[in-house]
Phi, psi and omega in degrees: 000138182295146177279157185297329184277357177240358177210139178283156173253158186299142175238180182309124174065014181237111188303323182242354177078022186226017178315309183289328178290322191254357178084359178267137174310326185240014180070035187294345181282358182092183179298131178243126176307138177289118185240150177293151177303148179144185189295324181297315177298327180283327176291323174293318182297311177301315182300311178305308177305309186298308178298319178295319179292320177300311179305317179297315183292317177298317177307326181298338179251012175080022177243151168258157175312125176113312185298327183296329177298319181293317178292324178294320179292332180279343171301333174283357176133163182294147182224157173278154174308325181288323177294322178290325173299312180299309181291334178265354174070038182229168184286146175307319176305315177300314180302315180303313177300313177301317182296313176310307186301313184292324179291321180296322179282000182070019174276337179225163171218151182243156173187184185285143173290139178294329184283320180223104184296345177281343180272142177261146173232159179242137177219150175290146165273170172307321177294328171294320175301319180293315177298324181294317176296322178292323179295325180293320179291326175302314188287329179288320178293327181288326179296310181300318183297318192281332186249001186302333178288343188260156170285172175301317180294316181293327178297313184292314180299317176301314181296320181298311185292320179300313178300321176297317175298313176301322183292321178297322175292321182293321182296326180272351182290141177289144187261000000 
């Protein structure tokens, strides 16, 4: 059971007690940890809403969140699972699971490398190419949805500030 200081409890008319935190009139995003007001809380809220929207939009084109990054990487050419894991910054076991699912869906195929027959490679199928194009369109729609309330100058400034914040976190991360 969650502790009281990390999760809100349901209140009148609020299915999860987090309507104000998640931006949903009924707390539809699920329980959101109670965070102090500030930039971090807004980043968490935006991140959750963005991921939920991305998930719904990607589902329309037959992908789950994260799979689009793999198909985008494969548009540059076939790769080994290890190369995919490295370029995506995820564990090799995660890549293996993703590849299996995408292969079952007919979006990628695996085979022996032409250079080293002992090595396995992953490549997009024609259906995978179409999925990558559809996912590209999803990301463009999602960006527009996310930033429609901003002017062009505000979008550029937001992108600059987010990149600067990300760089600060990356520099502070243990190596």
